[in-house]
C-alpha positions in Angstrom: -0.2 0.0 -0.1 1.2 3.5 -0.7 -0.4 6.6 0.6 0.4 9.8 -1.0 0.8 12.7 1.3 1.9 16.5 1.0 5.0 18.3 2.5 3.2 19.2 6.4 0.2 16.7 6.3 -0.2 14.3 9.2 -1.6 10.8 9.1 -2.7 8.4 11.8 -1.4 5.0 11.2 -4.1 2.7 12.4 -3.3 -0.7 12.8 -5.1 -3.8 12.6 -4.1 -7.2 13.8 -6.6 -10.3 14.4 -5.6 -13.8 16.0 -2.5 -14.2 18.3 -2.8 -14.8 22.0 -2.9 -11.7 24.9 -2.0 -8.6 23.9 0.2 -7.6 20.6 3.5 -5.9 20.8 3.9 -3.7 18.1 7.0 -1.8 16.3 7.4 0.2 13.7 10.7 0.9 12.1 12.3 3.6 11.2 10.7 6.1 13.6 11.4 8.3 11.5 8.3 11.3 11.6 6.3 8.9 13.8 4.8 10.4 17.4 5.7 6.8 18.4 6.7 3.4 17.5 4.8 1.3 19.5 1.4 2.4 19.9 -1.6 0.8 18.0 -2.6 4.5 16.4 1.1 6.8 15.6 0.8 9.9 14.2 3.0 10.3 10.8 4.2 14.0 10.0 5.4 14.7 6.6 8.5 16.4 6.9 10.8 14.8 4.4 10.0 14.7 0.8 10.1 11.6 -1.3 9.2 8.0 -0.6 9.2 6.4 2.9 9.2 3.0 3.9 8.3 1.3 7.1 8.1 -2.0 8.8 5.2 -2.8 11.2 6.0 -6.3 13.5 3.4 -7.5 15.5 4.2 -10.4 17.7 1.7 -12.2 20.6 2.1 -13.8 23.7 3.7 -16.7 22.5 5.9 -14.9 20.0 4.2 -15.6 17.0 5.3 -12.7 14.6 3.2 -11.1 12.1 5.2 -8.3 9.6 3.6 -5.8 7.6 4.8 -2.8 5.3 3.7 0.9 4.6 5.3 2.9 2.0 4.4 6.7 2.0 5.1 9.0 -0.8 5.4 12.8 0.4 5.0 15.0 -2.5 6.5 18.4 -2.1 4.3 20.4 -4.2 3.2 23.7 -2.3 1.1 26.2 -3.3 0.9 29.9 -1.8 -2.2 32.1 -2.9 -3.9 34.8 -1.7 -7.5 37.0 -2.4 -6.7 40.1 -4.9 -9.7 42.1 -2.9 -11.4 41.8 0.1 -14.4 43.0 1.6 -14.2 43.9 5.5 -17.7 44.9 5.9 -18.3 42.8 8.7 -20.3 40.4 7.3 -17.8 37.5 8.2 -17.2 36.6 4.8 -14.1 37.9 3.0 -13.5 40.1 5.8 -9.6 39.8 6.1 -6.9 39.9 3.8 -4.5 36.9 4.5 -2.5 34.4 2.8 -3.9 30.6 2.2 -1.5 27.7 1.7 -0.7 23.9 1.6 0.2 22.1 4.5 3.9 22.5 3.3 4.3 26.0 5.0 4.9 25.8 8.7 4.7 29.4 9.5 4.1 33.0 8.1 7.3 34.8 8.9 5.9 38.2 7.9 3.1 39.9 6.1 3.1 43.6 5.8 0.6 45.8 3.7 1.3 49.2 2.1 -0.5 52.3 0.8 -0.1 53.1 -2.6 2.3 56.1 -1.0 4.6 53.6 0.7 3.0 54.1 4.2 2.9 50.6 6.4 -0.7 50.0 7.4 -0.3 46.4 8.7 2.2 44.4 9.7 2.4 40.7 11.7 5.2 38.4 11.8 5.5 34.4 13.0 1.9 33.5 12.7 0.1 30.4 11.6 -1.0 29.9 7.8 -4.5 30.2 6.9 -5.6 31.8 9.6 -7.8 34.5 8.8 -7.8 36.2 12.7 -4.3 36.9 12.2 -4.6 38.6 8.4 -5.6 42.6 8.2 -9.3 43.1 9.0 -8.7 46.7 7.2 -8.5 49.0 9.8 -5.6 51.4 10.8 -3.7 50.8 14.0 -6.1 53.2 15.5 -8.8 50.9 14.4 -10.4 53.5 11.9 -11.6 51.3 8.7 -9.2 52.0 5.7 -11.3 53.7 2.8 -11.4 51.9 -0.5 -7.8 51.5 -2.3 -5.5 49.6 -3.6 -2.6 48.4 -1.6 0.8 46.4 -1.8 2.0 43.6 0.3 4.6 41.4 0.8 5.0 38.1 2.6 7.6 35.7 3.6 6.5 32.4 4.3 8.4 29.4 5.9 8.0 25.7 4.9 8.6 22.7 6.7 11.7 22.0 5.2 13.4 25.0 6.4 13.3 26.9 2.9 11.7 30.6 3.1 10.4 32.0 0.2 9.0 35.9 -0.5 5.8 36.9 -2.2 4.4 39.9 -3.0 1.4 41.6 -4.8 -1.3 44.2 -4.8 -4.9 43.7 -3.2 -8.0 45.8 -3.5 -10.2 46.9 -0.4 -13.6 47.0 -1.0 -16.3 48.3 1.5 
């Protein structure tokens, strides 16, 4: 069996065994990216890309052994995307500007938004991706609604594999 995941994804590995005497002892190897090696449902976190092969050994009280395997393919495809407009009008639909990402993005290292004159209107560092509450709500630092305008932004994202990448663009604030 081959499971295919994206970098940063998680997967619970469930082990089912039938037969045997007494409690079954479980062992998985290698231990890489697993929350535990001898529990029935370890959590696998896709931190490395490529093919990862795991061996599962189950043994019962009589010493009978069963061996299975699992191959996990971790794809390094990664997308970061963003809206080109948002409407911070309080209707809970598209009220904040924030980056949307595949699970391969570990953190947003920075997000900065500037007016057309180069004044910074929003800045946030080191926050989780896909978190609308961490995005810009269309207000100035003193809470005043920013007027309809086209703004410029830049961001740096940090991937699970340690790489960083910079993005920039423009967004239209509509009311």
